[in-house]
C-alpha positions as CSV (number, residue, x, y, z in Angstrom):
1,M,250.8,46.6,-255.3
2,E,251.9,49.4,-252.0
3,I,255.4,51.0,-253.4
4,S,257.2,52.9,-251.1
5,I,261.0,53.6,-250.2
6,R,263.1,54.2,-246.7
7,P,266.8,55.1,-246.5
8,L,269.4,52.5,-247.5
9,R,270.3,50.2,-244.6
10,V,273.8,48.1,-243.8
11,E,271.8,45.4,-243.7
12,D,270.0,45.5,-247.0
13,A,273.7,44.2,-248.5
14,Y,272.5,40.9,-247.3
15,T,270.0,41.0,-250.0
16,S,271.4,43.5,-252.6
17,V,274.3,41.4,-253.1
18,K,272.4,39.0,-254.9
19,W,271.3,41.4,-257.4
20,R,274.6,42.4,-257.8
21,N,276.1,39.5,-259.0
22,D,273.1,38.9,-261.0
23,P,273.8,39.6,-264.7
24,E,270.0,40.1,-265.8
25,V,270.0,42.5,-263.6
26,F,272.9,44.9,-263.8
27,K,273.6,44.5,-267.9
28,Y,271.9,48.0,-268.2
29,T,273.9,49.5,-265.1
30,G,277.1,51.0,-266.5
31,N,278.8,48.5,-263.9
32,T,280.8,45.7,-264.9
33,Y,282.8,43.5,-262.4
34,N,285.2,41.4,-262.8
35,R,284.4,39.3,-260.5
36,E,282.1,37.7,-257.7
37,I,281.1,40.4,-255.2
38,T,281.2,39.3,-251.7
39,I,279.2,39.7,-248.9
40,Q,282.1,41.7,-247.2
41,D,282.3,43.8,-250.5
42,E,278.6,44.7,-250.6
43,L,278.4,45.4,-246.6
44,L,281.8,48.1,-247.1
45,W,280.1,49.6,-249.8
46,V,276.5,50.5,-248.6
47,K,278.5,51.5,-244.9
48,K,280.4,53.6,-247.3
49,V,277.2,55.3,-249.3
50,I,274.7,55.3,-246.6
51,Q,277.0,58.0,-245.4
52,D,277.7,60.3,-248.9
53,E,276.9,63.6,-247.5
54,D,275.9,64.4,-250.9
55,G,273.6,61.5,-251.8
56,Y,270.2,60.4,-250.8
57,R,270.0,56.1,-251.6
58,C,267.1,54.4,-250.6
59,A,265.3,51.1,-251.0
60,I,262.6,50.5,-253.0
61,L,260.0,48.7,-251.1
62,A,256.7,46.9,-252.6
63,D,254.8,45.9,-249.8
64,N,257.3,46.0,-247.7
65,Q,259.2,43.7,-249.4
66,Y,263.0,45.3,-250.6
67,V,263.1,44.8,-254.5
68,G,265.3,47.5,-255.5
69,N,267.6,50.7,-254.6
70,I,266.9,54.3,-256.0
71,Y,269.1,57.3,-255.5
72,L,270.2,60.7,-255.9
73,T,273.6,61.3,-255.9
74,N,275.7,64.6,-256.4
75,I,273.5,66.7,-255.2
76,C,274.5,70.4,-255.4
77,N,273.4,73.5,-255.6
78,D,270.0,73.0,-257.2
79,S,270.6,69.6,-259.0
80,A,270.9,65.5,-258.4
81,V,271.6,62.5,-260.3
82,Y,269.3,59.8,-261.0
83,H,269.7,56.1,-260.6
84,I,267.2,52.8,-260.2
85,F,267.3,49.4,-260.5
86,L,264.9,46.6,-259.7
87,G,266.8,43.8,-258.4
88,E,263.9,41.4,-257.5
89,R,262.7,40.4,-260.8
90,S,259.2,39.5,-259.8
91,V,258.4,43.4,-260.0
92,W,259.9,44.1,-263.3
93,G,256.9,45.5,-265.6
94,K,254.6,46.1,-262.7
95,G,254.9,49.9,-262.1
96,V,257.1,49.7,-259.2
97,A,260.3,51.7,-261.1
98,K,257.4,54.5,-262.2
99,Q,256.1,54.6,-258.3
100,A,259.8,54.9,-256.8
101,S,260.7,57.3,-259.3
102,R,258.0,60.0,-258.6
103,L,258.6,59.2,-254.8
104,I,261.8,60.8,-255.0
105,L,261.6,63.1,-257.4
106,R,258.9,64.5,-255.0
107,Y,261.7,64.5,-252.6
108,A,264.2,66.3,-254.8
109,F,261.6,69.0,-255.9
110,D,259.7,69.6,-253.1
111,S,262.1,68.4,-249.7
112,L,265.5,68.9,-251.1
113,D,264.6,72.7,-253.3
114,L,266.2,71.3,-256.4
115,N,265.1,72.3,-259.3
116,L,266.7,69.6,-261.9
117,V,267.4,66.1,-261.8
118,E,269.4,64.2,-264.6
119,L,270.1,60.7,-265.9
120,R,272.0,58.7,-267.9
121,V,270.6,55.6,-269.6
122,K,272.5,53.2,-272.1
123,M,270.5,53.6,-275.5
124,K,269.6,49.5,-275.3
125,N,267.8,50.3,-272.6
126,E,264.4,50.6,-274.3
127,R,261.8,49.9,-271.4
128,A,263.6,52.2,-269.0
129,I,264.2,54.9,-271.3
130,E,260.3,54.7,-272.2
131,L,259.6,55.2,-268.3
132,Y,261.7,58.1,-268.1
133,K,259.6,59.6,-270.7
134,R,256.5,58.9,-269.4
135,I,257.4,60.7,-266.1
136,G,258.9,63.2,-267.5
137,F,262.3,63.3,-268.6
138,Q,263.5,64.5,-271.2
139,E,266.5,63.8,-273.8
140,H,269.3,66.1,-273.4
141,S,272.1,65.0,-275.4
142,R,273.5,61.4,-276.4
143,D,276.8,59.9,-277.3
144,E,277.9,56.6,-279.0
145,E,276.6,54.1,-275.8
146,W,274.1,56.8,-273.4
147,I,270.7,59.0,-273.7
148,H,271.3,61.8,-271.0
149,M,267.7,62.9,-270.0
150,T,266.8,65.4,-267.4
151,I,263.7,66.6,-265.8
152,T,262.7,69.8,-264.2
153,K,260.8,70.9,-261.2
154,D,258.5,73.1,-263.4
155,S,258.3,69.9,-265.7
156,M,257.5,67.5,-263.2
């Protein structure tokens, strides 16, 4: 399976809206919605975030099919915050997140010249925690619900 990333596009909202309404996809993200997300909601959100000047928001493609999102947000000085989710369940457990993560981290460290990328992950999300450790993230701190992890350019 060939994995690539590209900047998020407005038309991606027509696919991602389905994922945002799938409780299984979003249960570990920390985002909760008290109503269904409409296509209008999703279009507004995508239009807003692709104009965000302190973020780099990408679509994950598996064999050219849009299967998830991966972001760097809060890009400032020499650091950023990493986010990922795979909306297409058929690619779960197939190495897609690992490959996409390596691509965006290479971009962060080589193209943006960042020194630190951080993330937070729910303690219950054991598969994601294992993935992050395999990539090179290390636990920095934790609270009741979240583990905070970081990776540096030197440790990649």
